[in-house]
N, C-alpha and C positions, 0 to 999 in steps of 0.2 A: 326683702324686695326695696332698694331706698327711698325715702319721700320723693312727692313730686319735686316738688325744689329745690329738689338737690340731682334730679334726671338731666344730664346732658344733653347737648344736641345729639341724633343718632346720625345723621347724615349730615352731609355737608349744605347748610342751605334752610335746614331745618330749624324752628327756633325753639326753645325750650317753651315745650306746651302748656305750662301752669298759667303765666305769667299773662295769657287769658282767658284763662277752663273758668273766672269766677263767672258765680250763676249769677244774674243782673246785669253783664257787662253790655252795656251801652255801646255797638259800633255800627259802623254808615252801614247800608240796606249793601247787601253782597248782591255782586251780579252772578249773572247765571250760571256763568262758567268757574264756579269757589270749589277749593280741595278741601274735602275733609278729611284729617290728620291726626292717625294716632300710632305709637309707641306698645308694642304690647314680646312678653316676653317670650320665650322658648314654648312656654304649656301653653302661646295666645291667648294671656291674659291680659289686658289692656293695663296699661300701667298709666300712660298719659294721652289727655288729644288736645287739639287747640278748639277753639269756640266754636267754627263751625260747625267741626264732630258732633258736640254736643248740644249745637242747634238746629242738628239737621235727626237726630237722632231724641230728639226734645227730649233728653232725658240731664239727668246734673252728674259733674265728677263723681261726686259720693257714692250716685247708684250705679254705675259702672265701671267705676277703676277697679279691679281687683276682678271682676268677672271676664267669661271668656267674648271675643270676638264675634261668638255666634249668638249671643243673648242679645247682639242690635240687629244679627242679621235673619231675614226670613228664615223658615224649617229649610228651605227648597236650597240653601247655601251651604247643608254640606253634604246635599248629593254633588256639589262641583269641585268644591275651595280644597276640602282635605288631601288630594293627590297633589295638589300645589304646592301646598302649606309642607307636605310630607318630601315630596323636592325641592322645597329650601332648606327643611332638618337633612338630608343626606347630599349636600352639595355636589345636586343636577342640575342648578340653576342660579342665577344671582334674584331674578325677578322675575311676575308673572303678572299678567293683565289677567283680567275676568270679567263679565257682567252680575252682576246680582240684583236682589230684592232687600234694601234693607228698611229698617221698621223706625217708623216717628209715632213717637210713642208705644203704645202698647196695640191701637188700633190703624192704625193706618200706615200705608208701605210707602217709596217713592223707590225707581230702579234706578244703577248706579252703574258707571264703567269702578272696579276698583282693583290698585297695582296692588300688591306684594311684594316688598325690597327686605330680600335678605342683611341683615346685618354680625359682620363676624367679627368674633371676639378671637382671643390667646387661641394659636392650634388649630387657627381656620372652621374651630367652630362657630354651630350658629349660636350668641348673645341676645339674639334679639331679633324682629321683624319688624318694620314700618309700613303702616296700612296707607293706601291716601286712595282716598275716593270719593268719585265726583260726579256729583248726583243729574241723571241727565236735564237740559233746558226743561223742557216743560214740567217735572218735576222739583225743579229745583229750590223749591218753599215748601215742599211736602202735596202730597196728589191730595184730589178734593175728585170725591166721584160724581160721574154726570148728574147733574139734575131728573133729567130722563134719558134712562137709559137705549141705547138704539138696538133694537136683535142685531146680529155678526155670526152669530153661528148657528150649523145645523146644530142635533141632536148627537151628530158623529164629530163635528166637529168637535163639540164640546171633552165627549170623552175621550180622542184624542190631545184634544190640549192641555187636558187635565193628566193625564200619562205624563206628557213629555213633561210638564211640573214637576212629578214626583222624580224624575229620573231615566226613567221608561225608555229602552231602544227601542228602533222599529222591529228589531223582529220580535222582540217582544209585546210590539201594543198588537202587530200582526196576528197575533197568536190569541191574543186576548180580548180582540174583537170579529178577530173569524175572517181579516182581511187580508190580500193581499203588500206585500214590502212595497210591491211600487202604488199600494192602493195607499196605502199609507203615508209616503213621499208625497203623493198628488196633494191629497189633503194639509201635511204640514204647507207643501207649498204655497198654497191658495190660502195660507195666513198666514204665511210670511209675508206675500206679499199685502194683503188687507190689514195687517200690522203695521206693517212697514219697518219690517225688522230684516236683521240682514243674516242671522239664525237662530236657532232654539235658543235660547241662553235669552234674544234679547227680545223672541218673540216671549218668554214667558215672564222676563220682567212688564213688557208692557203689560203683557194682559192682568199682573197686580199692577200696576199705575195705575190702569185705567179703570180698576172698581171689580174686572171680568171677572175674576177667579177671588174665591172667599180667603180672607185674611184670618187667623188667629186659628187656622183648622190645616189640623190634618189627618187625611190623606185634602190636597183642595180639590177644591170642586167649580165648577163655572155655575154663575149666577142667574138663578132662572130667569131674567130680567135681557138677558143677554143672548138668550138661545130662540129659537128659530120654535 
């Protein structure tokens, strides 16, 4: 692997990351709509990243360069991202957009939209992936859990949310909880509106960012303070 200082820009407009990645760099306060950028090798190991990336994951370049991108994402990301990276590797697409939960340090989280862009080498083989991660407005500076959680889930909602967070399908949840498929979809729909989320991935992201789901454990569990 080339030293970080020798890495060229991988896509047009993307600067050489290491110039801004020294720990302790002082930069103006970032606006809400920041973009964290990282370049990955074909094995999805982080080769370089920009200062916003290191600031949001709250870890230095020496800690994460050479580590898998999954090391800075919540375990829930392994349920949704592998298929996207596989498609890029197989040449079935040049980019993807997905929602994820990322780790800020080791015990806090933030939700974000992640874009993966394939970088092709000779023979059209995948030579790397550029990852762009845009933290949500309300969690751009790493979320803090509410001081006084408000119960917002029934016991059944909590079980369904936990299942959705593990990647369980509607059929699997229906079988596990002795509900009809329509019953599961009904409760998921209620939670989508309650959390103001457009889809299941966003629902899980918002639940983590609000502290509703536990961080640092698997499978995820709903915090009792949020369950009626």
